[in-house]
RODO-2510 file (C-alpha; in nm, 4 decimals, decimal comma):
residues 261
     n   res          X          Y          Z
     1     x    -1,5281     0,4880     0,1166
     2     x    -1,8174     0,5565     0,3439
     3     x    -1,5738     0,6967     0,5855
     4     x    -1,3980     0,9205     0,3204
     5     x    -1,7252     1,0451     0,2239
     6     x    -1,8431     1,1282     0,5757
     7     x    -1,5275     1,3149     0,6605
     8     x    -1,5519     1,4977     0,2773
     9     x    -1,9212     1,5940     0,4183
    10     x    -1,8083     1,6916     0,7518
    11     x    -1,5026     1,9249     0,6114
    12     x    -1,7696     2,1031     0,3962
    13     x    -1,9758     2,1812     0,6873
    14     x    -1,6544     2,2832     0,8749
    15     x    -1,5861     2,5224     0,5388
    16     x    -1,9797     2,6559     0,5318
    17     x    -1,9038     2,7314     0,9250
    18     x    -1,6287     2,9062     0,8775
    19     x    -1,7361     3,0909     0,5655
    20     x    -2,0191     3,2550     0,7629
    21     x    -1,7826     3,3639     1,0425
    22     x    -1,5422     3,5231     0,7504
    23     x    -1,8621     3,7185     0,6400
    24     x    -1,9358     3,8417     1,0121
    25     x    -1,5950     3,9566     1,0264
    26     x    -1,4494     4,0663     0,6765
    27     x    -1,5653     4,2037     0,3422
    28     x    -1,7368     4,0129     0,0634
    29     x    -1,4464     4,0648    -0,1572
    30     x    -1,2078     3,9132     0,1092
    31     x    -1,4378     3,5974     0,1677
    32     x    -1,4491     3,5617    -0,2201
    33     x    -1,0790     3,5485    -0,1902
    34     x    -0,9883     3,3452     0,1069
    35     x    -1,2944     3,0689     0,1160
    36     x    -1,1572     2,8669    -0,1878
    37     x    -0,7800     2,8747    -0,0611
    38     x    -0,9180     2,7659     0,2473
    39     x    -1,1622     2,4895     0,1267
    40     x    -0,8861     2,3634    -0,0776
    41     x    -0,5923     2,3370     0,1667
    42     x    -0,8570     2,1460     0,4047
    43     x    -1,0331     1,9027     0,1773
    44     x    -0,7009     1,8782    -0,0065
    45     x    -0,5149     1,7430     0,3094
    46     x    -0,7946     1,5485     0,4364
    47     x    -0,8905     1,3539     0,0839
    48     x    -0,6812     1,0276     0,0742
    49     x    -0,4463     1,0723    -0,2120
    50     x    -0,4304     0,7766    -0,4763
    51     x    -0,0541     0,7858    -0,4801
    52     x     0,2365     0,6107    -0,3160
    53     x     0,5422     0,8577    -0,2977
    54     x     0,8577     0,5869    -0,2618
    55     x     1,1262     0,7552    -0,0582
    56     x     1,4641     0,7332    -0,1934
    57     x     1,7074     0,5503     0,0368
    58     x     2,0213     0,7304     0,0617
    59     x     2,1779     0,5519     0,3591
    60     x     2,3823     0,2540     0,3314
    61     x     2,2288    -0,0956     0,3625
    62     x     2,2372    -0,3071     0,6611
    63     x     2,4755    -0,5981     0,6571
    64     x     2,1636    -0,8263     0,5905
    65     x     2,1154    -0,6369     0,2634
    66     x     1,8101    -0,4306     0,4131
    67     x     1,7273    -0,0800     0,4878
    68     x     1,8523    -0,0035     0,8487
    69     x     1,5510     0,0031     1,0890
    70     x     1,5629     0,4042     1,1481
    71     x     1,5495     0,4229     0,7225
    72     x     1,1953     0,3427     0,7359
    73     x     1,0753     0,6238     0,9579
    74     x     1,1633     0,8272     0,6500
    75     x     0,8853     0,6574     0,4610
    76     x     0,5365     0,7906     0,5138
    77     x     0,3270     0,4659     0,5611
    78     x     0,0026     0,4086     0,3696
    79     x    -0,2494     0,2781     0,6246
    80     x    -0,5977     0,0506     0,5436
    81     x    -0,8113    -0,1884     0,7502
    82     x    -1,1315    -0,2118     0,5274
    83     x    -1,2412    -0,4563     0,2958
    84     x    -1,1772    -0,5243    -0,0749
    85     x    -1,4820    -0,2749    -0,1041
    86     x    -1,3636     0,0271     0,1299
    87     x    -1,6275    -0,1196     0,3804
    88     x    -1,6523    -0,2472     0,7298
    89     x    -1,3289    -0,1231     0,9099
    90     x    -1,1415    -0,3364     1,1480
    91     x    -0,8758    -0,1398     1,3178
    92     x    -0,7353    -0,4537     1,5118
    93     x    -0,6498    -0,5700     1,1829
    94     x    -0,4831    -0,2322     1,0315
    95     x    -0,2143    -0,2782     0,7719
    96     x     0,0793    -0,0209     0,7359
    97     x     0,2939    -0,0277     0,4318
    98     x     0,6518     0,1799     0,3599
    99     x     0,8251     0,1407     0,0563
   100     x     1,2209     0,2941    -0,0250
   101     x     1,4164     0,2415    -0,3226
   102     x     1,7521     0,2291    -0,4645
   103     x     1,8705     0,2219    -0,8342
   104     x     1,8584    -0,1539    -0,7511
   105     x     1,5830    -0,2530    -0,5715
   106     x     1,2750    -0,1639    -0,4458
   107     x     1,1965    -0,2432    -0,0402
   108     x     0,8799    -0,2938     0,1143
   109     x     0,7789    -0,3034     0,5060
   110     x     0,4576    -0,4058     0,6397
   111     x     0,3155    -0,3700     0,9946
   112     x    -0,0276    -0,5748     1,0167
   113     x    -0,2079    -0,6242     1,3530
   114     x    -0,3801    -0,9311     1,3862
   115     x    -0,6358    -1,1374     1,5788
   116     x    -0,5326    -1,4864     1,4617
   117     x    -0,2850    -1,6111     1,2222
   118     x    -0,3382    -1,9203     1,0062
   119     x    -0,0157    -2,0264     0,8156
   120     x     0,0765    -2,3049     0,5924
   121     x     0,3233    -2,5433     0,7607
   122     x     0,5357    -2,6214     0,4574
   123     x     0,6915    -2,4856     0,1723
   124     x     1,0062    -2,5228    -0,1137
   125     x     1,3198    -2,5664     0,0457
   126     x     1,3557    -2,1838    -0,0903
   127     x     1,0500    -2,0884     0,1097
   128     x     0,8259    -2,0439    -0,2034
   129     x     0,4785    -2,1581    -0,1376
   130     x     0,2356    -2,2258    -0,4337
   131     x    -0,1297    -2,0497    -0,3338
   132     x    -0,0153    -1,9125    -0,0229
   133     x    -0,3210    -1,6609    -0,0271
   134     x    -0,5237    -1,9438     0,1213
   135     x    -0,3754    -1,8709     0,4363
   136     x    -0,2695    -1,5196     0,6067
   137     x    -0,0735    -1,2814     0,3703
   138     x     0,0308    -0,9401     0,2832
   139     x     0,0158    -0,8690    -0,0740
   140     x     0,1735    -0,6202    -0,3486
   141     x     0,0707    -0,6053    -0,7007
   142     x     0,2855    -0,4072    -0,8911
   143     x     0,2274    -0,2851    -1,2636
   144     x     0,5801    -0,1125    -1,4161
   145     x     0,4157    -0,0481    -1,7315
   146     x     0,0448     0,0897    -1,7221
   147     x     0,0074     0,1186    -2,0986
   148     x     0,0195    -0,2850    -2,0757
   149     x    -0,2950    -0,3200    -1,8135
   150     x    -0,3195    -0,6865    -1,8376
   151     x     0,0276    -0,7480    -1,7468
   152     x     0,1516    -0,7205    -1,3510
   153     x     0,3643    -0,8683    -1,0701
   154     x     0,1939    -1,0089    -0,7775
   155     x     0,3974    -1,0761    -0,4392
   156     x     0,2902    -1,2178    -0,1189
   157     x     0,4517    -1,2847     0,2144
   158     x     0,3115    -1,5140     0,4928
   159     x     0,3858    -1,4376     0,8347
   160     x     0,5959    -1,7003     0,8991
   161     x     0,8335    -1,6142     0,6115
   162     x     0,6838    -1,8121     0,3183
   163     x     0,6681    -1,6025    -0,0052
   164     x     0,5185    -1,6362    -0,3398
   165     x     0,5980    -1,4076    -0,6637
   166     x     0,3944    -1,4039    -0,9949
   167     x     0,3899    -1,2797    -1,3333
   168     x     0,0035    -1,2047    -1,4422
   169     x    -0,0603    -1,2048    -1,7832
   170     x    -0,4352    -1,1480    -1,8435
   171     x    -0,5039    -1,3602    -1,5927
   172     x    -0,2463    -1,6379    -1,6416
   173     x     0,0161    -1,7062    -1,3736
   174     x     0,3766    -1,8029    -1,4276
   175     x     0,7080    -1,7614    -1,2291
   176     x     0,8990    -1,4580    -1,2716
   177     x     1,1956    -1,5805    -1,1027
   178     x     1,2429    -1,2146    -0,9613
   179     x     1,4886    -1,3201    -0,6824
   180     x     1,2956    -1,1266    -0,4193
   181     x     1,3674    -1,1698    -0,0750
   182     x     1,1810    -1,1425     0,2668
   183     x     1,2096    -1,1886     0,6307
   184     x     0,9365    -1,1584     0,8679
   185     x     0,8454    -1,0958     1,2701
   186     x     0,5670    -1,1993     1,4953
   187     x     0,5204    -1,0039     1,8010
   188     x     0,2067    -1,2623     1,9927
   189     x     0,2038    -0,9918     2,3081
   190     x     0,1478    -0,6585     2,0774
   191     x    -0,0519    -0,9193     1,8019
   192     x     0,1575    -0,7250     1,4986
   193     x     0,3772    -0,9315     1,2475
   194     x     0,5930    -0,7355     1,0123
   195     x     0,7396    -0,8089     0,6681
   196     x     0,9880    -0,6865     0,4822
   197     x     1,0646    -0,7396     0,1207
   198     x     1,3484    -0,6881    -0,1350
   199     x     1,2699    -0,6854    -0,4810
   200     x     1,5285    -0,6453    -0,7454
   201     x     1,4004    -0,3611    -0,9561
   202     x     1,5475    -0,5484    -1,2935
   203     x     1,3344    -0,8206    -1,2681
   204     x     1,0125    -0,5750    -1,3103
   205     x     1,1746    -0,2957    -1,5735
   206     x     1,4130    -0,3878    -1,8018
   207     x     1,5413    -0,0269    -1,7823
   208     x     1,4480     0,1215    -1,4773
   209     x     1,3302     0,4769    -1,5004
   210     x     1,2635     0,6593    -1,1431
   211     x     1,0634     0,9509    -1,3307
   212     x     0,8078     0,6773    -1,4774
   213     x     0,4836     0,6677    -1,2953
   214     x     0,4121     0,2928    -1,1980
   215     x     0,0626     0,1508    -1,0762
   216     x     0,0152    -0,0270    -0,7660
   217     x    -0,2216    -0,2058    -0,4935
   218     x    -0,1841    -0,3241    -0,1684
   219     x    -0,3879    -0,6150    -0,0106
   220     x    -0,4258    -0,8473     0,3005
   221     x    -0,6118    -1,1827     0,3889
   222     x    -0,6533    -1,2951     0,7403
   223     x    -0,8429    -1,6192     0,8411
   224     x    -0,8649    -1,9761     0,8076
   225     x    -1,1976    -2,0221     0,6494
   226     x    -1,4538    -1,8130     0,5092
   227     x    -1,5564    -1,5575     0,5720
   228     x    -1,1977    -1,4610     0,5940
   229     x    -1,0565    -1,0829     0,5898
   230     x    -0,9710    -0,9586     0,2577
   231     x    -0,8814    -0,6054     0,2829
   232     x    -0,7566    -0,3494     0,0144
   233     x    -0,5703    -0,0208     0,0165
   234     x    -0,7710     0,1141    -0,3223
   235     x    -1,1239    -0,1045    -0,2881
   236     x    -1,1827    -0,3051    -0,5847
   237     x    -1,5256    -0,2958    -0,5477
   238     x    -1,6487    -0,6233    -0,6990
   239     x    -1,9288    -0,8493    -0,5842
   240     x    -1,7118    -1,0824    -0,4333
   241     x    -1,3397    -1,0485    -0,2983
   242     x    -1,1263    -1,0198    -0,6000
   243     x    -0,7900    -0,8361    -0,5917
   244     x    -0,6977    -0,8528    -1,0066
   245     x    -0,8563    -0,5227    -1,0766
   246     x    -0,5973    -0,3545    -1,2424
   247     x    -0,8184    -0,0246    -1,3106
   248     x    -0,8803     0,0020    -0,9219
   249     x    -0,4793     0,0285    -0,8839
   250     x    -0,3495     0,3784    -0,7417
   251     x    -0,0396     0,5413    -0,8761
   252     x     0,3505     0,4761    -0,7753
   253     x     0,5720     0,7261    -0,7896
   254     x     0,9530     0,7390    -0,7108
   255     x     1,0431     1,0644    -0,4874
   256     x     1,4004     1,1849    -0,6532
   257     x     1,6690     1,1570    -0,3655
   258     x     1,6746     1,5669    -0,3711
   259     x     1,3198     1,5510    -0,2675
   260     x     1,3873     1,2794    -0,0154
   261     x     1,6132     1,4755     0,2067
***
């Protein structure tokens, strides 16, 4: 958040300089008319949004059931590398997340830069692993019904492809049996690992409505022992690392197919 404030102040300074220039070149009336539009266009473009737009996937799925690689280029990424309070940025542990949707499935693609990877060596035969968050993971919390703030879903994937899905009900965890699937890849040379998730929408909303606005947050954990790297897209601002703060979630909007073209 400190970086956001710095950018905001810097842009105000740029706007002030621009106004001085306008005063020297234009009439007072013209400046008054132009300056609000100028500041809005500049600041609006630079201030981080609290909304994730999920692009509609119009292409056919690949034979493995995931979007073709080129389809991810159509999805604008969200990028974060600060801790859960929005502080201590670490570009070497930057995380990118992209989203696509079809009427049946929500797809997510994570690209995570890493320093050192720490994973569990074992899991259930399905790949599901309880307490996966005690090792390196990417996470997404989804709240299809914001009118019920105590309930949301949690999905996690580790670099070696283990996963967990949870239904959170006022702090209590249960297995939602969502039918999610995932796959991962580690590029040791580039020090990047990627994860793709496919989550059936019927498991999240009984009657999916693409015009509804969901709530969402994205997270990343790295490290074998404390102090670990707890990174968050929307800062939770808790004294200690804590991702379970629904009031800090951002908004998730499903972009209609006509807008995605």
